[in-house]
N, CA, C and O atoms as CSV, one atom per row, in Angstrom:
chain,resi,resn,atom,element,x,y,z
A,1,MET,N,N,6.968,-70.586,-2.052
A,1,MET,CA,C,7.991,-71.790,-3.163
A,1,MET,C,C,7.045,-72.566,-2.973
A,1,MET,O,O,6.148,-72.630,-2.132
A,2,SER,N,N,7.491,-73.464,-4.304
A,2,SER,CA,C,6.813,-74.915,-4.536
A,2,SER,C,C,7.800,-75.849,-3.940
A,2,SER,O,O,8.994,-75.548,-3.939
A,3,THR,N,N,7.253,-77.283,-3.289
A,3,THR,CA,C,8.498,-77.076,-3.175
A,3,THR,C,C,9.268,-78.862,-3.270
A,3,THR,O,O,9.805,-79.668,-2.510
A,4,TYR,N,N,8.755,-78.713,-5.166
A,4,TYR,CA,C,9.762,-78.933,-5.597
A,4,TYR,C,C,10.976,-77.581,-5.748
A,4,TYR,O,O,12.068,-77.961,-5.326
A,5,LYS,N,N,10.989,-76.488,-6.126
A,5,LYS,CA,C,11.927,-75.362,-6.545
A,5,LYS,C,C,12.816,-75.598,-4.841
A,5,LYS,O,O,14.033,-75.482,-4.703
A,6,GLN,N,N,11.680,-75.991,-3.535
A,6,GLN,CA,C,12.390,-76.169,-3.117
A,6,GLN,C,C,13.727,-77.750,-2.975
A,6,GLN,O,O,14.895,-77.732,-2.587
A,7,ARG,N,N,13.296,-78.337,-3.226
A,7,ARG,CA,C,13.928,-79.679,-3.364
A,7,ARG,C,C,15.725,-79.583,-4.014
A,7,ARG,O,O,16.841,-80.088,-3.900
A,8,THR,N,N,14.812,-78.368,-4.842
A,8,THR,CA,C,15.527,-78.656,-6.482
A,8,THR,C,C,17.123,-78.159,-5.364
A,8,THR,O,O,18.200,-78.736,-5.211
A,9,LEU,N,N,16.452,-76.595,-4.666
A,9,LEU,CA,C,17.938,-75.518,-4.246
A,9,LEU,C,C,19.160,-76.121,-2.878
A,9,LEU,O,O,20.174,-75.775,-2.272
A,10,ASP,N,N,17.957,-77.465,-3.015
A,10,ASP,CA,C,18.199,-78.031,-1.274
A,10,ASP,C,C,19.043,-79.251,-2.495
A,10,ASP,O,O,19.646,-80.062,-1.791
A,11,TYR,N,N,19.182,-79.485,-3.524
A,11,TYR,CA,C,20.077,-80.196,-4.201
A,11,TYR,C,C,20.915,-80.021,-4.315
A,11,TYR,O,O,21.866,-80.699,-3.927
A,12,LEU,N,N,20.941,-78.573,-5.169
A,12,LEU,CA,C,22.270,-78.185,-5.521
A,12,LEU,C,C,23.189,-77.697,-4.654
A,12,LEU,O,O,24.324,-77.371,-5.004
A,13,GLU,N,N,22.763,-77.623,-3.507
A,13,GLU,CA,C,23.394,-77.119,-1.874
A,13,GLU,C,C,24.242,-77.826,-1.139
A,13,GLU,O,O,25.207,-77.484,-0.455
A,14,ILE,N,N,23.651,-79.086,-1.418
A,14,ILE,CA,C,24.135,-80.551,-0.891
A,14,ILE,C,C,25.151,-80.877,-2.027
A,14,ILE,O,O,26.305,-80.615,-1.685
A,15,GLU,N,N,25.087,-81.140,-2.690
A,15,GLU,CA,C,25.861,-81.366,-4.500
A,15,GLU,C,C,26.739,-80.608,-4.302
A,15,GLU,O,O,27.728,-81.294,-4.046
A,16,TRP,N,N,27.083,-79.157,-4.247
A,16,TRP,CA,C,28.012,-78.678,-4.165
A,16,TRP,C,C,28.897,-77.761,-2.639
A,16,TRP,O,O,29.733,-76.880,-2.440
A,17,ALA,N,N,28.095,-78.618,-1.953
A,17,ALA,CA,C,28.355,-77.905,-0.529
A,17,ALA,C,C,29.360,-79.532,-0.714
A,17,ALA,O,O,30.409,-78.937,-0.963
A,18,THR,N,N,29.637,-80.522,-0.751
A,18,THR,CA,C,30.505,-81.672,-0.809
A,18,THR,C,C,31.282,-81.956,-1.737
A,18,THR,O,O,32.075,-82.883,-1.571
A,19,TYR,N,N,31.259,-81.247,-2.928
A,19,TYR,CA,C,32.338,-81.504,-3.761
A,19,TYR,C,C,33.478,-81.648,-3.613
A,19,TYR,O,O,33.837,-82.825,-3.602
A,20,ILE,N,N,34.543,-80.610,-3.437
A,20,ILE,CA,C,35.769,-80.648,-2.812
A,20,ILE,C,C,35.700,-82.487,-2.223
A,20,ILE,O,O,36.056,-83.397,-2.972
A,21,GLU,N,N,35.334,-82.663,-1.212
A,21,GLU,CA,C,35.102,-84.563,-0.640
A,21,GLU,C,C,34.977,-84.958,-0.817
A,21,GLU,O,O,35.136,-85.856,0.009
A,22,ARG,N,N,34.432,-85.437,-2.125
A,22,ARG,CA,C,34.017,-86.163,-2.841
A,22,ARG,C,C,34.598,-85.914,-4.684
A,22,ARG,O,O,34.374,-86.304,-5.830
A,23,PHE,N,N,35.157,-85.313,-4.166
A,23,PHE,CA,C,36.149,-84.874,-5.881
A,23,PHE,C,C,37.624,-85.747,-4.658
A,23,PHE,O,O,38.268,-86.758,-4.935
A,24,ASN,N,N,37.683,-85.288,-3.971
A,24,ASN,CA,C,39.222,-85.829,-3.263
A,24,ASN,C,C,38.846,-87.409,-2.898
A,24,ASN,O,O,39.238,-87.950,-1.863
A,25,ARG,N,N,38.352,-87.807,-3.506
A,25,ARG,CA,C,37.798,-89.405,-3.138
A,25,ARG,C,C,38.447,-90.229,-4.533
A,25,ARG,O,O,39.053,-91.252,-4.851
A,26,TRP,N,N,37.948,-89.200,-5.000
A,26,TRP,CA,C,39.076,-90.046,-6.555
A,26,TRP,C,C,40.463,-90.312,-6.481
A,26,TRP,O,O,41.104,-89.531,-5.778
A,27,PRO,N,N,41.068,-91.212,-7.028
A,27,PRO,CA,C,42.073,-91.814,-7.184
A,27,PRO,C,C,42.992,-90.344,-8.485
A,27,PRO,O,O,42.713,-90.044,-9.646
A,28,ALA,N,N,43.998,-89.842,-7.598
A,28,ALA,CA,C,44.568,-88.556,-8.190
A,28,ALA,C,C,45.009,-88.662,-9.332
A,28,ALA,O,O,45.898,-87.862,-9.625
A,29,GLU,N,N,44.632,-89.524,-10.244
A,29,GLU,CA,C,44.874,-90.462,-11.440
A,29,GLU,C,C,43.560,-89.375,-12.434
A,29,GLU,O,O,43.614,-88.550,-13.346
A,30,TYR,N,N,42.774,-89.837,-11.809
A,30,TYR,CA,C,41.223,-89.769,-12.192
A,30,TYR,C,C,40.836,-88.045,-12.485
A,30,TYR,O,O,40.116,-87.261,-13.103
A,31,GLY,N,N,41.571,-88.147,-11.830
A,31,GLY,CA,C,41.084,-86.799,-11.112
A,31,GLY,C,C,41.559,-85.165,-11.581
A,31,GLY,O,O,41.101,-84.063,-11.280
A,32,ALA,N,N,42.655,-85.584,-12.428
A,32,ALA,CA,C,43.881,-85.089,-13.189
A,32,ALA,C,C,43.056,-85.331,-14.069
A,32,ALA,O,O,42.492,-84.281,-14.378
A,33,GLN,N,N,42.715,-86.124,-14.598
A,33,GLN,CA,C,41.866,-86.069,-16.107
A,33,GLN,C,C,41.023,-85.402,-16.350
A,33,GLN,O,O,40.849,-84.723,-17.362
A,34,ARG,N,N,40.223,-85.546,-15.197
A,34,ARG,CA,C,39.114,-85.195,-14.610
A,34,ARG,C,C,38.698,-83.110,-15.762
A,34,ARG,O,O,37.923,-82.512,-16.508
A,35,VAL,N,N,40.077,-83.025,-14.925
A,35,VAL,CA,C,39.827,-81.227,-14.409
A,35,VAL,C,C,40.423,-81.532,-15.817
A,35,VAL,O,O,39.368,-81.755,-16.411
A,36,LYS,N,N,41.415,-81.695,-16.767
A,36,LYS,CA,C,41.772,-81.510,-17.667
A,36,LYS,C,C,40.841,-81.664,-18.621
A,36,LYS,O,O,41.016,-80.654,-19.302
A,37,ASP,N,N,39.503,-82.589,-19.378
A,37,ASP,CA,C,38.367,-82.875,-19.590
A,37,ASP,C,C,37.573,-81.633,-19.318
A,37,ASP,O,O,37.187,-81.136,-20.376
A,38,GLN,N,N,37.170,-80.916,-18.176
A,38,GLN,CA,C,37.095,-79.518,-18.092
A,38,GLN,C,C,37.356,-79.040,-19.067
A,38,GLN,O,O,36.521,-78.730,-19.917
A,39,GLY,N,N,39.116,-78.800,-19.206
A,39,GLY,CA,C,39.599,-77.602,-20.325
A,39,GLY,C,C,40.429,-77.022,-18.367
A,39,GLY,O,O,40.571,-75.808,-18.220
A,40,TYR,N,N,40.639,-77.483,-17.768
A,40,TYR,CA,C,41.207,-76.634,-16.800
A,40,TYR,C,C,42.944,-77.173,-16.399
A,40,TYR,O,O,43.427,-78.208,-16.859
A,41,GLU,N,N,43.484,-76.483,-15.720
A,41,GLU,CA,C,44.885,-77.139,-15.541
A,41,GLU,C,C,45.176,-77.744,-14.051
A,41,GLU,O,O,45.980,-78.621,-13.736
A,42,GLN,N,N,44.234,-76.974,-13.201
A,42,GLN,CA,C,44.508,-77.024,-12.294
A,42,GLN,C,C,43.211,-77.577,-11.518
A,42,GLN,O,O,42.317,-76.844,-11.941
A,43,PHE,N,N,42.803,-78.213,-10.878
A,43,PHE,CA,C,41.459,-78.089,-9.768
A,43,PHE,C,C,41.450,-77.307,-8.990
A,43,PHE,O,O,40.689,-77.499,-8.042
A,44,ARG,N,N,42.007,-76.466,-9.002
A,44,ARG,CA,C,41.780,-75.148,-7.912
A,44,ARG,C,C,41.206,-74.321,-9.120
A,44,ARG,O,O,40.208,-73.656,-8.843
A,45,ASP,N,N,41.612,-74.256,-10.259
A,45,ASP,CA,C,41.388,-73.439,-11.285
A,45,ASP,C,C,40.409,-73.465,-11.858
A,45,ASP,O,O,40.099,-72.566,-12.639
A,46,MET,N,N,39.233,-75.102,-11.487
A,46,MET,CA,C,38.087,-75.279,-11.496
A,46,MET,C,C,36.764,-75.376,-10.616
A,46,MET,O,O,35.620,-75.813,-10.741
A,47,LEU,N,N,37.641,-74.650,-9.534
A,47,LEU,CA,C,37.180,-74.601,-8.669
A,47,LEU,C,C,36.618,-73.355,-8.475
A,47,LEU,O,O,35.538,-72.880,-8.125
A,48,ALA,N,N,37.630,-73.014,-8.792
A,48,ALA,CA,C,37.987,-71.301,-8.894
A,48,ALA,C,C,36.427,-71.204,-10.140
A,48,ALA,O,O,35.386,-71.179,-9.484
A,49,HIS,N,N,36.285,-71.175,-11.014
A,49,HIS,CA,C,34.562,-70.979,-12.097
A,49,HIS,C,C,33.463,-71.587,-11.338
A,49,HIS,O,O,32.335,-71.127,-11.516
A,50,ILE,N,N,33.655,-72.688,-10.406
A,50,ILE,CA,C,32.425,-72.668,-10.047
A,50,ILE,C,C,31.678,-71.814,-8.896
A,50,ILE,O,O,30.536,-71.369,-8.785
A,51,LEU,N,N,33.243,-71.775,-7.807
A,51,LEU,CA,C,32.286,-70.635,-6.794
A,51,LEU,C,C,31.797,-69.191,-7.851
A,51,LEU,O,O,30.779,-68.537,-7.624
A,52,ALA,N,N,32.985,-68.834,-9.271
A,52,ALA,CA,C,33.051,-67.436,-9.621
A,52,ALA,C,C,31.279,-67.891,-9.745
A,52,ALA,O,O,30.515,-67.284,-8.994
A,53,TRP,N,N,30.809,-68.738,-10.505
A,53,TRP,CA,C,29.714,-69.207,-11.139
A,53,TRP,C,C,28.435,-69.650,-10.309
A,53,TRP,O,O,27.294,-69.383,-10.684
A,54,TRP,N,N,28.689,-70.261,-9.297
A,54,TRP,CA,C,27.676,-69.795,-8.169
A,54,TRP,C,C,27.620,-68.283,-6.915
A,54,TRP,O,O,26.580,-67.897,-6.381
A,55,GLU,N,N,28.632,-67.829,-6.754
A,55,GLU,CA,C,27.946,-66.499,-6.439
A,55,GLU,C,C,27.624,-65.769,-7.101
A,55,GLU,O,O,27.684,-64.653,-6.585
A,56,GLU,N,N,27.004,-65.769,-8.814
A,56,GLU,CA,C,27.056,-64.941,-9.678
A,56,GLU,C,C,25.683,-65.513,-9.502
A,56,GLU,O,O,24.957,-64.937,-8.692
A,57,ALA,N,N,24.944,-67.172,-10.509
A,57,ALA,CA,C,23.522,-67.730,-10.045
A,57,ALA,C,C,22.557,-67.944,-9.044
A,57,ALA,O,O,21.343,-67.916,-8.841
A,58,MET,N,N,23.869,-68.216,-8.398
A,58,MET,CA,C,22.760,-69.280,-6.700
A,58,MET,C,C,21.369,-67.701,-6.915
A,58,MET,O,O,20.210,-67.784,-7.321
A,59,PRO,N,N,22.141,-66.458,-6.452
A,59,PRO,CA,C,20.810,-65.181,-6.498
A,59,PRO,C,C,19.785,-64.985,-7.556
A,59,PRO,O,O,18.637,-64.556,-7.448
A,60,ILE,N,N,20.514,-65.436,-8.718
A,60,ILE,CA,C,19.341,-65.432,-9.603
A,60,ILE,C,C,18.649,-67.012,-9.279
A,60,ILE,O,O,17.420,-67.018,-9.197
A,61,ILE,N,N,18.912,-67.499,-9.211
A,61,ILE,CA,C,18.436,-68.929,-9.237
A,61,ILE,C,C,17.322,-69.169,-8.038
A,61,ILE,O,O,16.565,-70.135,-7.950
A,62,LEU,N,N,17.419,-68.009,-7.113
A,62,LEU,CA,C,16.890,-68.076,-5.793
A,62,LEU,C,C,15.818,-66.950,-6.344
A,62,LEU,O,O,14.642,-67.302,-6.252
A,63,ALA,N,N,16.102,-65.418,-7.001
A,63,ALA,CA,C,14.944,-65.092,-6.922
A,63,ALA,C,C,14.300,-65.585,-8.323
A,63,ALA,O,O,13.504,-64.767,-8.785
A,64,ILE,N,N,14.415,-66.320,-8.806
A,64,ILE,CA,C,13.677,-67.059,-9.967
A,64,ILE,C,C,12.384,-68.399,-9.135
A,64,ILE,O,O,11.169,-68.594,-9.163
A,65,ALA,N,N,13.108,-68.771,-8.746
A,65,ALA,CA,C,12.260,-70.125,-7.334
A,65,ALA,C,C,11.324,-69.044,-6.732
A,65,ALA,O,O,10.172,-69.042,-7.167
A,66,GLU,N,N,11.742,-67.888,-5.552
A,66,GLU,CA,C,11.099,-67.942,-5.395
A,66,GLU,C,C,10.166,-66.138,-6.647
A,66,GLU,O,O,10.246,-64.977,-6.244
A,67,ASP,N,N,9.703,-66.401,-7.530
A,67,ASP,CA,C,8.643,-65.585,-8.238
A,67,ASP,C,C,9.253,-63.723,-7.678
A,67,ASP,O,O,8.442,-62.824,-7.457
A,68,ARG,N,N,10.509,-63.575,-7.580
A,68,ARG,CA,C,11.527,-62.130,-7.511
A,68,ARG,C,C,11.943,-62.022,-8.400
A,68,ARG,O,O,12.127,-62.974,-9.159
A,69,PHE,N,N,12.477,-59.992,-8.845
A,69,PHE,CA,C,12.585,-59.707,-9.972
A,69,PHE,C,C,13.611,-59.726,-9.576
A,69,PHE,O,O,13.815,-59.371,-8.415
A,70,TYR,N,N,14.985,-60.291,-10.677
A,70,TYR,CA,C,16.437,-59.896,-10.658
A,70,TYR,C,C,17.046,-59.171,-11.743
A,70,TYR,O,O,16.588,-58.793,-12.821
A,71,PRO,N,N,18.148,-59.066,-11.229
A,71,PRO,CA,C,18.492,-57.593,-12.528
A,71,PRO,C,C,19.396,-58.280,-13.531
A,71,PRO,O,O,19.900,-59.379,-13.298
A,72,LYS,N,N,19.539,-57.780,-14.360
A,72,LYS,CA,C,19.734,-59.093,-15.600
A,72,LYS,C,C,21.958,-58.693,-14.819
A,72,LYS,O,O,22.314,-57.731,-14.138
A,73,PRO,N,N,22.856,-59.884,-15.342
A,73,PRO,CA,C,24.001,-59.299,-14.985
A,73,PRO,C,C,24.620,-59.625,-16.167
A,73,PRO,O,O,24.591,-60.474,-17.058
A,74,SER,N,N,25.334,-58.374,-15.747
A,74,SER,CA,C,26.768,-57.743,-16.517
A,74,SER,C,C,27.481,-58.646,-17.610
A,74,SER,O,O,27.827,-59.760,-17.218
A,75,PRO,N,N,27.737,-58.323,-18.890
A,75,PRO,CA,C,28.354,-59.254,-19.625
A,75,PRO,C,C,29.579,-59.357,-19.073
A,75,PRO,O,O,30.124,-58.291,-18.784
A,76,PRO,N,N,30.228,-60.491,-18.821
A,76,PRO,CA,C,31.817,-60.594,-18.899
A,76,PRO,C,C,33.189,-59.591,-19.459
A,76,PRO,O,O,34.023,-60.023,-20.254
A,77,ARG,N,N,33.208,-58.851,-19.149
A,77,ARG,CA,C,34.692,-58.066,-19.802
A,77,ARG,C,C,35.756,-59.009,-20.126
A,77,ARG,O,O,36.825,-58.601,-20.581
């Protein structure tokens, strides 16, 4: 894997691993508005979406970065 690809993967991992901590640093009103602006009622709803994306997308991203085959994801139900 190229150094650039590894740096990109490391960046993604660091950014998402600290998301809750950084979100909680914002004033409550700002955080609530940001959640609503993204189309969610509560932070946990937005976080559930992020985690579902992470679980589905990261294996594909890693496979691409490592030049491996990956199965096509199933369409949403």
